[in-house]
C-alpha positions in Angstrom: 87.9 98.3 115.1 85.8 101.2 116.9 83.7 102.7 113.8 85.2 106.0 115.2 88.3 105.3 114.0 87.0 104.8 110.6 87.2 107.8 108.5 83.9 109.8 107.7 82.5 109.0 103.7 85.2 111.8 101.5 83.8 114.2 99.8 83.6 112.2 96.7 81.2 109.4 97.9 79.3 112.3 99.9 78.1 114.3 96.7 76.1 117.1 98.2 73.9 115.2 100.4 74.7 112.1 102.5 72.3 109.3 100.9 76.3 107.0 100.9 77.0 107.1 104.1 74.4 103.5 104.9 75.2 102.4 101.9 79.0 102.1 102.0 78.9 101.5 105.6 77.2 98.3 104.9 80.0 97.8 102.0 82.7 98.3 105.2 80.8 95.8 107.5 82.8 92.7 105.7 86.0 94.7 106.1 85.3 95.3 110.3 84.3 91.8 110.9 87.7 90.4 109.6 89.8 93.3 111.1 87.9 92.8 114.6 86.2 89.5 115.0 87.5 86.8 112.9 88.8 83.6 114.1 92.7 84.3 113.6 94.1 81.2 113.1 92.7 77.1 112.2 92.0 74.9 114.9 95.5 72.7 115.8 97.7 75.7 113.6 100.6 76.5 115.6 100.7 79.9 113.5 99.2 83.2 115.2 97.4 84.4 112.1 95.4 86.8 110.6 94.9 88.7 107.4 97.5 91.3 108.5 100.4 89.5 111.0 101.8 86.2 110.7 103.5 84.8 114.3 105.0 81.2 113.3 106.7 79.6 116.3 110.1 79.8 114.9 109.3 84.0 116.2 109.2 85.2 112.4 106.9 88.2 112.0 105.2 88.5 108.8 103.2 91.6 107.9 100.8 91.4 104.7 100.6 95.3 102.9 97.4 95.9 101.1 98.4 98.9 99.5 101.0 99.2 96.1 104.1 100.8 96.7 105.1 104.0 94.0 107.3 105.8 96.1 104.8 107.0 99.0 106.8 105.0 101.2 103.5 102.9 102.3 105.5 99.5 102.7 107.3 100.7 105.5 104.6 103.2 107.1 101.5 100.4 107.4 103.8 97.5 108.8 106.0 100.2 111.0 102.3 100.7 112.5 101.3 97.0 113.1 105.0 96.7 114.6 105.0 99.6 117.0 101.8 98.7 118.3 102.5 94.7 118.8 105.3 95.3 120.4 108.0 93.6 117.3 111.8 93.4 116.5 111.3 95.3 113.3 114.4 94.2 112.2 113.7 90.9 112.0 110.1 91.5 110.7 109.1 90.7 107.1 106.4 92.2 105.0 104.7 91.0 101.6 102.2 92.2 99.3 98.8 90.7 99.5 96.9 88.7 97.3 93.4 90.0 95.7 91.2 89.4 99.7 87.7 91.3 100.7 89.6 91.6 104.0 92.1 94.5 102.4 89.1 96.4 100.5 88.8 100.0 101.3 86.3 100.1 104.7 84.2 103.2 102.8 84.4 102.2 99.1 84.3 98.6 99.6 87.1 98.6 96.9 90.6 97.5 96.9 93.0 100.4 95.6 95.6 102.3 96.3 94.7 106.1 95.9 93.5 109.6 96.6 95.9 109.6 99.3 94.2 107.3 101.6 96.1 104.7 102.7 97.4 105.9 105.7 94.4 107.6 106.8 92.2 104.4 106.1 94.7 101.2 106.9 96.7 103.0 110.3 94.4 102.3 112.7 93.7 98.9 111.5 97.0 97.7 111.8 96.9 99.4 115.2 94.3 97.6 116.1 95.8 93.7 114.4 98.8 94.5 116.4 97.3 95.4 119.4 94.8 92.4 119.4 97.8 89.7 118.9 99.8 91.4 121.6 96.9 91.3 123.9 96.7 87.6 122.6 100.5 87.0 123.1 100.6 88.4 126.5 97.8 86.4 127.8 99.6 83.5 126.9 102.4 84.3 128.1 100.9 85.5 131.5 99.6 81.8 131.5 102.6 80.3 130.7 105.1 82.3 133.3 102.2 81.6 135.8 101.9 85.9 136.0 99.2 88.0 136.2 99.3 89.8 132.5 99.0 93.1 133.4 102.5 93.1 134.8 104.2 91.5 132.1 106.0 94.3 129.2 106.5 93.8 125.7 109.4 95.1 123.5 111.5 93.0 120.8 109.5 90.6 120.0 109.7 89.0 123.9 107.6 89.2 126.6 109.1 89.5 129.9 108.4 89.4 133.8 110.2 92.1 135.3 109.7 90.6 138.3 111.5 87.5 138.0 113.5 88.2 135.1 111.9 85.3 132.9 111.1 85.9 129.2 109.2 84.2 126.3 109.5 85.5 122.8 106.7 85.9 120.3 107.1 82.3 118.7 107.4 80.6 121.9 103.3 81.6 122.7 102.7 81.8 118.9 100.8 78.6 119.5 98.8 78.9 122.7 97.7 82.7 121.6 96.1 81.4 118.5 94.0 79.4 120.5 93.0 82.4 122.5 89.3 84.2 121.2 90.6 87.4 119.3 89.5 90.8 121.8 86.6 92.7 120.4 88.4 96.2 121.6 92.3 95.8 122.2 93.7 98.7 124.2 95.8 100.8 121.6 99.3 102.0 123.4 99.6 105.2 124.8 101.6 107.4 121.9 104.4 107.8 124.5 104.7 104.5 124.6 105.2 104.1 120.5 108.9 103.8 119.5 108.5 104.4 115.6 105.1 105.7 114.5 106.2 109.7 114.9 110.0 109.5 113.7 111.6 108.8 111.1 112.1 105.2 110.0 114.7 103.9 107.0 112.6 103.1 104.0 113.1 99.5 103.1 111.9 100.3 99.6 114.8 102.6 99.3 118.4 100.0 99.6 117.1 97.8 96.6 115.9 100.6 94.5 119.5 101.9 95.1 121.3 98.6 94.2 119.4 97.9 91.8 117.3 94.7 93.2 113.8 96.1 93.1 111.2 94.8 90.6 109.4 96.9 88.9 106.7 95.7 86.5 108.9 96.1 83.3 111.9 94.4 85.2 109.7 91.1 85.5 111.8 87.4 84.0 109.9 84.4 84.3 110.6 81.3 82.9 109.0 80.5 79.1 108.1 84.2 78.3 108.0 85.7 75.3 107.7 89.7 74.9 105.5 91.4 73.3 104.9 95.5 71.8 101.8 97.4 70.7 100.8 99.6 67.8 97.2 101.1 68.1 95.5 103.8 65.8 96.9 107.0 66.4 93.4 108.6 68.0 92.3 106.2 70.5 89.0 103.8 69.2 90.3 104.2 65.7 90.4 100.2 64.2 93.2 98.5 62.2 92.3 98.2 58.7 95.6 96.0 57.4 98.5 95.0 57.9 101.0 92.8 56.3 100.8 89.6 58.4 102.9 87.1 56.6 105.6 89.9 56.2 105.6 90.3 60.5 105.2 86.5 60.8 108.2 85.9 58.5 110.6 88.0 60.7 112.9 85.9 62.7 112.1 85.8 66.7 108.3 86.6 65.9 106.1 84.4 67.6 103.0 85.5 66.7 100.5 88.3 65.2 97.6 89.3 67.5 94.9 92.1 67.0 93.9 94.1 69.9 91.0 96.9 70.3 92.0 99.6 67.7 95.5 98.2 66.9 98.2 95.2 66.3 100.4 93.0 69.1 103.5 91.4 68.1 104.5 88.6 70.2 108.5 87.6 70.0 111.7 86.6 72.1 112.4 89.9 72.7 110.6 93.6 72.9 112.9 95.0 70.6 112.0 91.8 67.3 108.6 93.0 68.4 108.6 97.1 67.9 110.7 96.8 64.8 107.9 94.1 63.3 105.6 96.9 63.8 107.7 99.3 63.4 108.2 98.1 59.1 104.9 95.8 59.4 103.3 98.5 57.2 100.1 98.9 59.8 96.9 101.1 58.3 94.6 103.0 60.6 91.1 103.4 59.8 89.2 106.9 62.0 87.4 106.5 65.1 85.2 108.5 67.4 87.8 110.5 68.5 88.2 111.6 64.5 86.7 115.1 65.2 88.5 116.2 68.5 90.8 118.4 69.1 91.9 120.7 71.5 90.6 123.7 70.2 87.0 122.8 70.1 87.2 121.8 72.9 87.7 125.0 74.2 85.5 126.4 72.4 82.6 124.3 73.2 83.3 124.5 77.1 82.7 128.5 76.6 80.0 127.8 74.9 78.5 126.0 78.3 79.4 128.3 80.4 76.7 130.4 78.7 74.2 128.1 77.7 75.0 124.5 79.5 72.7 123.2 82.0 74.4 123.0 85.4 73.6 120.5 88.6 74.0 122.5 91.8 76.6 120.7 94.2 76.0 123.6 96.9 73.9 126.1 97.6 73.9 128.6 100.2 71.9 131.7 100.5 71.0 132.9 97.1 74.3 134.3 95.6 73.1 134.3 92.2 70.6 137.0 93.4 72.9 138.7 95.7 75.7 139.3 92.6 73.0 140.7 90.0 72.2 143.3 92.6 76.4 143.7 93.7 77.3 147.2 92.9 80.8 146.0 92.0 81.4 142.5 90.8 84.5 140.3 90.1 84.0 137.6 87.7 87.6 135.9 85.9 86.8 132.6 83.6 89.8 129.7 84.2 91.0 126.9 81.8 92.9 123.7 82.9 94.2 122.0 80.8 94.5 117.7 79.6 97.7 116.5 81.6 99.0 113.0 81.1 100.4 110.5 83.6 103.3 110.4 82.0 104.8 108.1 84.8 108.6 107.3 84.2 107.5 102.9 84.0 105.5 102.7 81.1 102.7 101.0 81.1 103.1 97.0 81.3 101.9 93.6 82.8 103.2 90.0 82.6 100.9 87.4 81.8 100.4 83.3 82.1 97.1 81.8 81.3 96.9 78.3 82.2 94.5 75.5 82.0 93.6 76.5 85.6 95.4 78.7 87.0 96.4 82.7 85.8 99.0 84.2 87.4 99.9 88.6 86.7 103.4 89.9 87.6 102.2 93.4 87.8 102.8 97.1 88.8 99.4 98.0 89.9 97.0 100.3 91.8 93.7 98.7 91.3 94.0 95.6 92.8 90.3 94.6 92.8 89.6 96.0 89.1 92.6 93.7 88.0 91.1 90.9 89.4 87.7 91.7 88.2 89.0 91.1 84.7 90.9 88.6 84.8 87.8 86.8 86.3 85.6 88.9 83.3 88.0 87.3 80.7 88.9 83.5 82.3 85.5 82.8 84.2 88.0 81.7 86.9 87.2 81.6 90.4 89.0 84.2 93.0 91.6 81.1 94.5 92.5 80.6 91.2 94.1 83.7 90.4 97.5 85.4 91.4 98.7 88.9 91.2 102.2 89.6 92.4 102.5 93.0 92.7 105.6 94.5 91.8 107.1 98.0 92.8 105.4 101.0 90.6 107.3 103.4 88.8 104.6 105.8 89.3 101.4 105.8 89.4 99.7 109.3 90.0 95.9 107.5 88.8 97.4 105.6 85.9 97.7 102.6 87.4 94.3 102.2 89.0 92.7 101.9 85.5 93.4 97.5 84.1 93.3 98.5 80.2 97.2 97.5 79.9 96.1 94.1 81.8 93.2 92.9 79.7 95.7 93.2 76.8 98.5 91.3 78.4 95.9 88.5 79.1 94.7 88.0 76.0 98.1 87.4 74.6 98.6 85.2 77.1 95.6 83.2 76.1 96.5 83.8 72.4 100.6 81.7 72.6 99.6 79.5 75.5 102.9 81.2 77.1 103.5 84.1 79.6 103.6 87.1 77.7 105.5 90.4 79.1 103.8 93.3 77.3 105.3 96.8 77.2 104.0 99.8 76.2 106.1 102.0 74.3 106.8 105.7 75.2 104.4 106.9 72.5 101.7 104.3 72.9 101.5 105.4 76.8 100.9 108.8 75.9 99.0 107.9 73.2 96.4 106.0 75.1 96.4 107.5 78.6 92.7 108.2 80.7 93.7 111.6 80.9 92.9 114.3 83.7 90.2 116.1 82.0 90.2 119.3 80.5 88.3 122.1 82.8 87.2 125.2 82.6 85.8 127.1 85.4 84.1 130.6 86.0 84.0 132.6 89.5 82.7 135.3 90.4 82.3 137.7 93.9 81.2 140.7 95.4 82.7 142.3 98.1 81.2 143.1 101.6 81.6 146.6 103.2 85.1 144.9 105.1 86.6 144.2 102.0 86.0 140.3 102.0 84.1 138.2 100.2 80.4 138.4 101.1 78.9 136.0 98.0 80.6 133.9 95.6 79.6 131.4 92.3 82.1 128.7 90.9 80.5 127.3 87.7 83.0 124.6 86.4 82.6 122.6 83.4 84.3 119.5 83.2 83.2 115.9 82.1 83.7 113.0 85.2 86.6 112.5 86.7 85.5 109.0 88.1 84.4 107.4 85.0 87.1 104.3 85.6 87.7 104.4 89.3 84.6 104.5 90.9 83.9 101.7 93.0 81.5 99.6 90.6 80.6 97.4 93.6 78.8 100.0 94.8 76.8 100.7 91.6 76.4 96.6 90.7 78.2 97.1 88.1 78.0 94.1 85.5 81.4 93.5 83.5 83.7 94.8 81.6 85.1 96.4 84.9 87.9 98.5 82.7 85.1 100.1 80.8 84.3 103.9 82.0 80.7 104.4 83.4 79.1 107.2 85.5 79.1 107.0 88.8 75.1 108.9 90.3 75.3 112.8 89.9 74.7 112.9 94.0 77.9 111.2 94.5 80.1 112.6 91.6 81.7 115.0 93.3 85.1 115.5 92.4 85.1 118.2 89.9 84.5 120.6 92.6 86.2 119.0 95.8 88.2 121.9 96.8 85.7 124.6 95.9 82.5 122.4 97.4 83.6 123.1 101.2 86.6 125.6 101.0 88.1 126.8 104.8 86.6 130.1 104.4 83.4 132.0 106.1 81.4 133.4 102.6 77.9 134.0 104.1 76.3 133.4 99.9 78.5 130.8 98.2 76.7 128.3 94.8 78.9 125.3 93.4 77.2 124.0 90.1 78.9 121.8 87.6 77.9 121.2 83.7 78.7 117.7 83.0 81.0 117.1 79.7 80.3 114.1 77.9 83.1 113.9 75.9 84.9 111.3 73.8 88.4 111.8 75.2 89.1 108.8 77.8 90.2 110.9 81.1 90.1 109.8 84.7 92.0 110.5 87.9 95.4 112.6 87.8 97.2 113.6 91.2 95.3 116.6 93.0 92.0 115.2 91.7 89.6 118.3 91.4 91.6 120.0 94.6 94.5 120.9 92.3 93.2 123.0 89.4 90.1 123.9 91.6 92.3 125.3 94.2 94.7 127.3 91.7 90.7 129.0 90.8 90.1 129.7 94.0 93.7 130.6 95.6 94.6 133.2 92.8 90.9 134.3 92.6 91.2 135.1 96.2 94.6 137.1 95.4 92.8 139.5 92.8 89.7 140.4 95.6 92.3 140.8 98.6 94.4 142.9 95.9 91.2 145.0 95.1 90.2 145.5 98.5 94.0 147.0 99.5 94.8 143.8 101.4 97.7 141.4 102.6 97.2 138.3 101.1 97.9 136.7 104.0 96.2 138.7 106.2 93.0 138.6 103.9 93.3 135.0 104.0 93.0 134.5 107.8 90.2 136.6 107.6 88.3 134.3 105.4 89.6 131.3 107.3 88.5 132.7 111.2 86.2 129.9 111.7 88.8 127.0 110.9 91.6 126.6 113.6 93.6 124.4 111.3 93.5 126.2 107.9 94.5 129.3 110.8 97.5 127.3 111.9 99.5 126.5 109.3 98.4 130.5 107.8 100.9 131.5 110.3 103.2 128.2 110.1 104.0 129.2 106.8 103.6 133.0 107.1 106.6 132.1 110.0 108.8 129.5 107.9 109.1 131.8 105.1 109.2 135.7 106.8 106.3 136.7 104.9 106.0 140.3 104.6 110.0 140.8 103.8 111.3 143.1 100.9 112.2 141.0 98.4 114.8 142.5 95.8 113.7 143.9 92.2 112.6 141.0 89.6 111.5 138.5 92.5 108.4 138.1 93.7 106.3 135.8 96.2 102.7 134.2 96.4 100.9 132.4 99.2 97.9 129.5 99.1 96.2 127.9 101.1 94.4 124.4 100.1 92.2 122.2 102.4 92.0 118.9 100.4 92.5 114.8 101.1 91.5 115.5 104.9 94.3 118.0 105.6 95.5 121.4 105.3 98.4 122.7 103.2 99.6 126.8 103.2 102.5 127.5 100.9 104.6 130.0 99.5 106.8 130.7 96.5 109.2 133.2 95.6 109.9 133.5 92.0 112.1 135.5 90.2 110.9 136.9 86.5 113.0 137.5 83.6 111.3 139.0 80.6 109.1 135.7 80.2 111.5 133.3 81.6 110.4 132.8 85.3 112.1 131.3 88.1 111.6 129.1 91.1 113.5 130.2 93.3 112.0 129.0 96.9 108.8 126.8 98.2 107.7 126.8 102.2 105.5 124.5 102.9 103.3 124.0 106.7 101.1 121.1 106.6 98.2 120.0 108.8 97.9 115.6 108.3 96.3 114.9 111.8 99.4 113.1 112.9 102.5 113.5 111.0 103.3 109.2 111.3 106.4 109.7 109.8 108.0 113.3 109.4 110.7 112.1 107.0 108.7 109.9 104.3 105.8 112.8 104.9 108.4 114.9 103.5 109.5 113.1 100.7 105.7 113.1 99.9 105.0 116.9 99.8 108.5 117.8 98.8 108.0 115.4 95.5 104.1 116.5 95.0 105.4 120.4 94.7 108.0 119.4 92.1 104.7 117.5 90.3 102.7 120.4 90.5 105.9 122.5 89.0 105.8 120.4 86.3 101.8 120.7 85.7 102.8 124.4 85.3 104.9 124.1 82.0 102.7 120.2 80.8 99.8 119.4 78.9 98.6 117.3 76.3 96.8 118.9 73.4 94.9 116.8 70.4 94.5 117.2 66.7 91.8 115.2 64.4 91.7 113.5 68.1 95.5 112.4 68.1 97.5 113.4 71.5 100.8 116.0 70.0 102.8 115.3 72.5 104.1 111.8 72.7 107.0 111.6 74.0 109.3 113.8 76.9 110.9 115.9 74.0 107.3 118.0 73.8 105.7 117.0 77.8 108.4 118.2 79.5 108.1 117.7 83.6 111.0 120.0 86.0 114.0 118.4 86.0 116.2 117.7 89.3 119.0 120.2 88.4 115.2 123.0 87.9 114.5 121.9 91.6 114.0 125.4 93.7 115.3 124.7 97.7 112.2 123.3 99.0 111.1 123.3 103.1 108.5 121.4 105.0 106.3 121.7 108.1 104.3 119.8 109.6 101.4 121.4 112.4 100.6 118.2 114.8 96.7 118.9 115.2 95.7 115.4 116.4 93.0 115.4 114.1 91.8 112.3 111.7 95.0 111.2 109.9 95.2 113.1 106.0 97.1 112.6 103.1 100.3 113.9 102.2 101.2 112.7 98.9 98.5 114.4 96.9 97.8 117.5 99.1 101.4 118.7 98.9 101.5 120.0 95.1 97.6 121.3 95.8 98.1 124.9 96.3 101.5 124.9 93.9 100.0 126.1 90.9 98.1 129.4 92.6 100.7 130.1 94.9 102.8 129.9 91.7 100.9 131.9 89.7 100.2 134.8 92.9 103.6 135.1 92.6 104.0 136.3 89.3 101.6 138.3 89.6 103.5 140.0 92.4 106.5 140.9 90.0 104.1 141.8 86.3 101.1 143.0 88.0 99.9 140.3 85.2 97.0 138.0 86.3 97.7 133.8 85.3 94.4 132.1 84.5 95.1 129.6 82.2 98.0 126.8 82.3 99.9 126.0 81.0 102.0 129.4 81.2 102.6 129.2 77.7 99.1 130.3 77.3 100.5 134.0 78.4 104.0 133.5 76.8 105.6 132.4 80.1 108.2 130.0 80.5 108.9 127.9 83.9 113.4 127.9 83.6 
């Protein structure tokens, strides 16, 4: 596989400099070898196979899926890429989720995970290369059997055809002989015009079982001899279990065991509700922990103080922004506050574990296969071959299921009772023991040139690290436990400033810096990572500048993005889609925002109506450039689902008092409902650039576009989220 097909190290790993490139390419070398130069089949094996593909003599084709399916359609998109390149009969292709294996690690990060909107961009070229290599081997074997020139043969529907004679052989007919051939080092990929599935909408393989109820999510798992556990922990994370009625709990019918866990207690029983009722009535008393004095009020005050007196690490500095701002005759500045957020996945955390004398088997909805593998090894001492991770469908991920804290509890309980145990977190436990999106406070200032455009801009970001739980620990050679937080080196820790670190705009004097907050609050990645909060700041602030300069928001951005053709193209596309500039009725307004994130670009226009303090989203248009759209149907669903996620974040937040989260269920944490969803339209702009993501890019500009639309109606700037901070409601 050509190194050029591997995407450059992303902003997160790059930090400010380029120090990470060599180390991460060294980490990637194992995958590059396994993807191109490995011996696919053992001597004498009649099956053509490697880590990704298995072609058997009975003509069955199995494609392995390294990435977890959490609604983004990856269990269709990646196998289609391999099958289309191979020339397989898609109707007869089977798929399975892979186990942990170094072959499935992300080639830049040396880490096996699903997240950051990188599955397609990373593994699509690998799947194409695997399909092409296997096809060449099968064709060579067929040419030898048919005694013809390999170049004259055609491949379709798992059949290799000699058009001159009409003879044909199936993949299975030649699989054994193909397995003996050397693997091509640089197999030729098909021309786009010869592809029959890539680039066209395909029926998603995960949808029928989800519709008919046969799909297995983690919470659905049943294994022989399985017990079920519920857990209860201190209201504030890190608190201690002081006392409980152990005898009373164990005396209850159906209860198998009561096991103390970190910060609380687990009850193992024959049924979940038996275990939960035992905890409800078990007299649990908790002592305070390290979060006892933490509150959202104190956090906000601390962030404001840090803006004035905190130490800041420079992430980018072009020109001399500080001096230029000090000399400016007119400076514009604003402070934005972005709240902590819960992941609030529809399926709460759960895991089923069985630990035997020489084997540990899990059934788990996880994004973080490698973290999970490492935690099991640490807890059991088993080798990789003794660990089996059966991945299920994920009822929402959003970054939360990258972590392995829920796995640790399941393994602990399975060891304690010596039988399979399914641990289910209640919704309240799920909210209280999340690793939240970190709260951020962001000060931005600018001065305008003679043309009305910003000639200088400065961003000061106050934020904890987003990467405490998810930075690839192998890059740090970090010791266990691998599910505990660890701060990455600051040069690599750029997630809190992404979106403003490399904007699509030409601003001569440009400065970005971050104050790192050491917080007792567990924080981690949340869908859109740092791009979402920072885009809200950048794009609403640009609207302020455009208004001050008397410029149309679209024209203003087109002028600023003049050196970035992809940015200009999506702006022009969304303007055409939405008929930007047409008059709107009284009480309605529209806003625009542009995002450069996750390897792609998105421009978004939102129409809203305002009735007093109630804001109604009416219509959302998104033009998106992800380089090459592999499946327009799946990609559009990702973008439009992301828009709903973005709208939800305008009215949700988690707040804390005495260290305890105040929103513990969906009665107080209220995402957008189906009946509230506005009309959403999506258009893809094909630039031919390297493939980028869609699942996390779609919602990035939503907050800014929405809030800019509110300003267009009422003339008030929204600088703190959720909308209730300004007295508004999204309805």
